[in-house]
C-alpha positions in Angstrom: 64.5 123.7 77.9 64.9 127.3 76.7 61.9 128.4 78.7 63.6 126.7 81.8 66.7 128.4 81.0 65.1 131.7 80.4 63.3 131.4 84.1 66.6 130.8 85.7 68.3 133.7 84.1 65.5 135.9 85.1 65.5 134.7 88.4 69.2 135.9 88.7 68.3 139.5 87.7 64.9 139.7 89.6 66.1 138.2 93.0 69.6 139.4 93.4 69.7 142.7 94.9 70.8 145.6 92.5 74.0 146.4 94.7 75.5 143.1 93.8 76.5 144.7 90.2 78.4 147.4 91.6 82.0 147.3 92.0 82.3 146.9 95.9 79.9 145.1 98.1 79.5 144.8 102.0 77.1 142.0 102.6 76.4 138.8 104.6 74.2 137.3 101.8 74.7 134.5 99.7 74.6 135.2 95.9 74.5 132.9 92.9 75.8 133.0 89.1 74.3 131.2 86.3 76.7 128.6 84.4 75.3 126.9 81.2 76.2 123.3 80.7 74.6 121.5 78.0 71.7 123.9 77.5 70.8 123.5 81.4 71.5 126.7 83.3 73.2 125.9 86.9 72.9 128.4 89.7 76.4 128.3 91.5 76.5 129.9 95.0 79.1 132.6 95.5 80.3 132.8 98.9 82.9 135.5 100.0 85.8 134.4 102.3 85.4 134.7 105.9 87.3 134.9 109.0 86.5 132.1 111.1 89.0 132.5 114.0 89.4 134.3 116.5 85.7 135.0 117.0 84.3 138.6 116.2 85.0 141.0 119.0 87.3 138.7 120.8 90.3 140.0 123.0 93.7 139.9 121.5 96.9 139.4 123.6 99.5 141.0 121.3 99.6 138.7 118.2 96.7 138.4 116.1 96.6 135.0 114.5 93.7 134.5 111.9 92.2 131.7 110.0 90.0 132.1 106.9 87.8 130.2 104.7 88.5 130.0 101.0 85.0 131.0 100.0 83.3 129.8 96.7 84.1 131.5 93.5 86.6 133.7 95.1 89.5 134.9 92.7 91.5 136.6 95.2 91.5 137.7 99.0 92.7 141.1 100.2 93.3 141.4 103.9 93.8 144.9 105.5 94.4 145.1 109.4 94.2 148.6 111.2 95.1 149.2 114.9 95.1 152.0 117.1 91.0 152.2 116.9 91.4 152.2 112.9 93.8 155.1 112.5 96.8 153.1 111.7 97.3 150.5 109.0 99.5 147.4 110.0 99.1 145.2 106.9 97.5 145.3 103.4 98.2 142.1 101.5 96.7 139.5 99.1 96.1 136.1 101.2 98.1 133.1 99.8 97.1 130.9 102.5 94.2 130.4 104.9 96.2 131.7 107.8 97.9 135.0 108.7 99.6 136.4 111.9 100.4 140.0 112.8 102.0 141.3 115.9 100.3 144.6 117.2 101.0 146.9 120.3 99.2 145.9 123.5 97.5 149.2 123.8 93.9 148.3 124.7 92.7 149.8 121.7 90.4 148.3 118.9 91.9 146.4 115.8 89.7 146.5 112.7 90.2 143.8 110.1 88.7 144.0 106.5 88.5 141.0 104.2 87.7 141.6 100.5 86.9 138.6 98.4 87.2 139.4 94.6 84.3 137.5 92.7 83.4 138.0 89.1 84.8 141.5 89.0 83.6 142.7 92.4 84.8 142.7 95.9 82.8 141.3 98.6 83.8 142.9 101.9 83.5 141.5 105.5 84.5 143.3 108.3 85.6 142.3 112.0 86.6 143.9 115.1 89.0 143.0 118.1 90.0 144.5 121.1 93.8 144.5 122.2 95.4 143.6 125.4 97.0 146.4 127.3 99.8 144.1 128.2 99.2 144.1 132.1 100.3 140.9 134.2 97.8 138.1 134.1 97.6 135.2 136.5 99.1 131.8 135.0 98.0 129.6 137.8 95.7 128.4 139.4 93.0 128.5 136.5 90.2 130.5 137.0 87.4 128.9 139.4 89.7 126.5 140.8 89.2 124.7 144.2 92.2 125.6 146.6 92.5 122.1 148.4 95.3 123.1 150.7 94.1 126.1 152.4 96.8 128.1 150.3 96.9 130.0 147.4 100.1 130.0 145.4 99.5 132.4 142.8 101.8 132.9 139.7 101.5 135.8 137.2 103.1 137.0 133.8 105.5 139.7 133.5 103.2 141.9 131.2 104.7 144.5 129.1 106.2 147.6 130.5 104.8 147.0 133.8 106.4 149.4 136.5 104.4 148.0 139.5 102.0 145.3 140.8 99.5 145.6 143.6 97.4 142.6 144.7 94.2 142.3 146.6 93.0 138.7 148.1 89.9 138.2 149.9 86.5 136.9 150.6 84.5 140.4 150.6 85.0 141.3 147.0 87.6 141.9 144.3 89.0 145.0 146.3 88.3 143.5 149.7 91.8 142.5 150.7 91.0 140.8 153.9 93.4 138.2 153.4 96.2 140.3 151.6 96.6 143.7 150.1 99.7 145.2 148.7 102.7 145.7 146.4 104.3 142.5 145.2 107.5 141.9 143.3 108.8 138.8 141.0 106.1 136.5 139.4 104.7 134.5 142.3 103.4 134.7 145.9 101.9 132.3 148.5 99.0 133.3 150.5 97.8 131.6 153.7 95.0 131.9 156.1 92.2 130.9 153.4 89.0 129.6 154.7 88.1 125.9 154.3 84.5 126.1 153.5 84.1 126.5 149.9 84.0 130.2 150.1 84.8 132.5 147.0 88.2 133.8 147.1 88.7 137.2 145.0 91.8 138.1 143.6 92.7 141.6 141.7 96.0 142.1 140.2 96.7 145.6 139.3 99.5 146.4 136.8 100.7 150.0 136.5 101.7 150.8 132.8 102.9 154.3 131.9 101.4 155.8 135.0 98.1 154.0 134.9 96.7 151.2 136.7 95.1 148.2 134.8 93.0 145.7 136.6 92.7 141.8 136.2 90.1 140.0 138.1 90.0 136.4 139.1 87.7 134.1 141.4 88.7 130.8 143.3 86.9 128.7 145.8 88.4 127.5 149.3 88.2 123.7 149.8 84.6 122.5 149.7 84.5 119.2 151.5 81.4 118.3 149.1 83.6 118.2 146.3 86.4 116.0 148.1 83.7 113.6 149.0 82.0 113.6 145.6 85.5 113.1 144.1 86.2 110.1 146.5 83.0 108.6 145.5 83.8 108.9 141.9 87.2 107.7 142.3 86.1 104.5 144.3 83.4 103.7 141.6 86.0 103.7 139.0 88.6 102.2 141.1 91.2 104.9 140.9 93.2 104.1 144.0 95.9 106.9 143.4 93.1 109.4 143.3 91.5 108.1 146.5 94.9 108.2 148.3 95.0 111.9 147.9 91.7 112.1 149.9 92.0 109.4 152.5 94.3 106.5 153.8 95.2 103.2 152.2 93.6 101.8 155.4 90.2 103.3 155.0 90.4 102.2 151.3 91.0 98.8 152.2 88.5 98.6 154.9 85.7 100.1 152.4 86.7 97.5 150.0 86.1 94.6 152.4 82.5 95.4 151.9 82.6 96.3 148.4 79.5 95.4 146.9 77.5 97.3 149.8 79.6 100.2 149.5 79.5 100.6 145.7 75.7 100.1 145.9 75.5 102.9 148.5 77.8 105.2 146.3 76.3 104.7 143.1 72.8 105.7 144.6 74.0 109.1 145.9 72.1 111.9 144.3 73.3 114.8 146.3 75.9 116.3 148.9 75.4 118.5 151.8 77.9 119.8 154.2 78.0 120.7 158.0 81.4 122.2 159.2 82.5 122.4 162.6 85.5 124.8 162.7 86.0 124.8 166.4 87.8 121.4 166.0 88.6 121.5 162.2 86.0 118.8 161.5 83.7 118.3 158.6 80.6 116.3 157.9 79.3 115.7 154.4 76.1 114.0 153.9 75.2 112.3 150.8 71.6 111.8 150.0 70.5 108.8 148.0 67.5 108.0 145.7 65.7 106.1 148.2 66.0 108.9 150.5 68.5 107.3 152.9 71.7 108.9 154.0 75.5 108.1 154.0 77.8 110.4 155.9 81.5 111.4 155.3 83.6 112.4 158.0 86.6 114.6 157.5 89.3 116.3 159.5 91.9 119.1 158.8 95.5 117.9 158.9 97.1 121.3 158.5 97.3 121.2 154.9 94.0 119.7 153.5 91.0 117.7 154.3 91.3 114.1 155.0 88.3 111.8 154.8 88.4 109.7 158.2 85.4 107.7 157.8 82.3 106.6 156.0 79.1 105.6 157.9 
């Protein structure tokens, strides 16, 4: 027993780095301390506290809300937060809970966080860095990469902080294309018409002037893709979601398909891919669904002025 205890104690001093015995450590390694119980030495892991959210290098939108682990063997945790690229200190405090929030200026600069865990008369240091937002206007809706079903983009954006002017580009040729719209905007929303109806990417750039400098936010959407409409209809049919089907076609067509329900369900459940052919001269679209056995099923759509409507399935 004595030999076993001596071996464990030697292991601590041989395998733990010398730096662990200094007063302050900056490390990601795990250390152990020997605890003697009934002549048996048990190695207890010592884990410094960590910041688990937000993730390191994340972008912060004004308010920094942090969540921490307690660590193992930690007697106290000291939190320090610096802003303006580490030149100014926002907070220095002992943590009494696992969460802490602080409001910081939206200046586009770095925020540095230092978390010190006091363990066995030593401080273990963990460092984190975040990037602050600049307070420019940001799009509220629609969400990034959304499909625009009605040929119109209803864009809504936030006020931002100290924004004096806003300029928007909307187009299909890139973020600074503006072939659909480009110009100054006021208020918090605007509708853009004349979008294509073939699944093309729609690029949006919203520019905010703050203290005489332009800041850019980029967004991407997609014009209505009839392949998505066909796929959505098939999914709704197979799950019997009539309300969803009514958004894509008429009740009359739904009823017609359900008169041959077992046949239709068999065809729909075997579709493995969707292809599209668009005829813009008369606003007609045809989507071909290919099935596992190589057969095809065709969905015919027409544009009713606001959306693509499924006319028939053959």
